[in-house]
N, C-alpha and C positions, 0 to 999 in steps of 0.2 A: 375424784378429789380425795384426796388422798386423807386417811384414819388417822384421827388425830387423838392424841392421845394426853388424858390429863392428869390422873390417878398415881400416883408414886408405884404401882404395883403395875399400872399401865405401860406406864413409862421404864421399869424393867423390863416389863413382855417384850416393849419395841428393842430395847437395844439386844435383849437375845433372840427374835427372832435376826436381827441385823446379823447376830456373831453365828447363829446360826448358818444365812444367806453367804458366812464369808466361808466359811470350813466346807456348807457341799461346795463351791463354786471353786476352792482350789484343790479339790478331788474329785475336777472335774463334771461336774453337775452342770446343767443348763436350767437355771430359775427359770421358771415358765409365767410361773406366775406371785404375787404375794398376797396374804389376806385373801383371797376366795371367796368371798359372801356369798352364800346364796340364801333365801326363808327362812329353811332349816336349818342354818350352819354355819359354820368358818372353817378353813385349812389353812390353816399359815403358810405355809408354803410349798406349789407344787412344782417338781422338778421331774429333768429326765434329764440320764445319760443310760449309753447304750441300748436304744431301742424300748426302756422301762422307763414309764412315768413313774415317780415315786410323789406319793402325798407325806406332808413331814408337818406332827403336833410337834410344835416346841413349847417348853416348858423349860422355866428361870426359878434358879436361886442367887438367893444370894451366899457366897463361902461362909462369913460368918457367921450364919443363922445357922446355930447349932440345933434350937429347938423347932415341934414343927412337923408337917409331913412334908414327904419328900416329892420331888416332883412326879416323878414316874408312879406313886400312889392318885394321886391326882386325877386320873381315870377311870372315874368311874363311868357306870355302866350308860349314863345317860349322855356322857359328854362324845361317849363309844358308839352311840347307836347316832347323836346328830353327826359326827365324824363320819360315820356310814351314809347319809344320807346326802349329803356335802359331796363327798364320793361319788355315787351313782347318778348325783347329777352333773355333777364334773365328765364323766367316763358319758356321760347321753351327749351333752352338748358339745367337747370337744374332741374327744377319743375316736380314732378308728383302729379298733381292734387290739393299741397294741397293752402288751403285758406289765401291768401294774403289783404297786406295794405299799403299806402305808410304816410309817415310822415312824418312831416317839424319839427328838433329841431333846437332851437334856442340855441346857448350859447350868453350868454354874459359873458366877459370875462372884469375884475379888474384886468389891469398890476401892479398897488400900489399891493396891498395886494394881490396878486398870486392869486386870489377865479377866483371859475365860480358858472353858476347860469344855469340849462338847464331849458326850459320852452318847451313843447313837444305843436303841436297844430296836431293830429288823425287826417286819412281820408280829407288831404284837399291838395292833389296836383293832384291826377288824376281826 
C-alpha cells in the first residue's frame, strides 16, 4: 500500500521525491525502490547505474522561503544513523556485493512558476 501524505510538509516532500526520481531517471538511473522502509528508518530512493547502487535521501525546500534551515543542514546525526541502519538492512536483504554510495538530493521548488531545481551532494551522508 502506498504511503499517504497528509500535511503540507509531507506533500511537499512527496513532490520533491517525485522531482528527484524524474531527475535521476533522466540521468540514466534505474529506480529500484521508493520509500524503502524498515523499522529502523527509511531511505527515499534506491537507484542503480553502472553496477553501482545509490541510496538517495531527498530534502525539499520552497524557493520562496527566505529564512529557515537549508535542507542539507537538516541532516542531523540521528537522521544519518537511521539512514546507515536502513542501508545496512537493504544490503543484507538485496545486494550481492555491489558497490554503493549514499547521496543527498536537494530539490528547490518554485511553487509560483512550478519549476524545480535539483542539486546533488555525493557521498555525504554515511
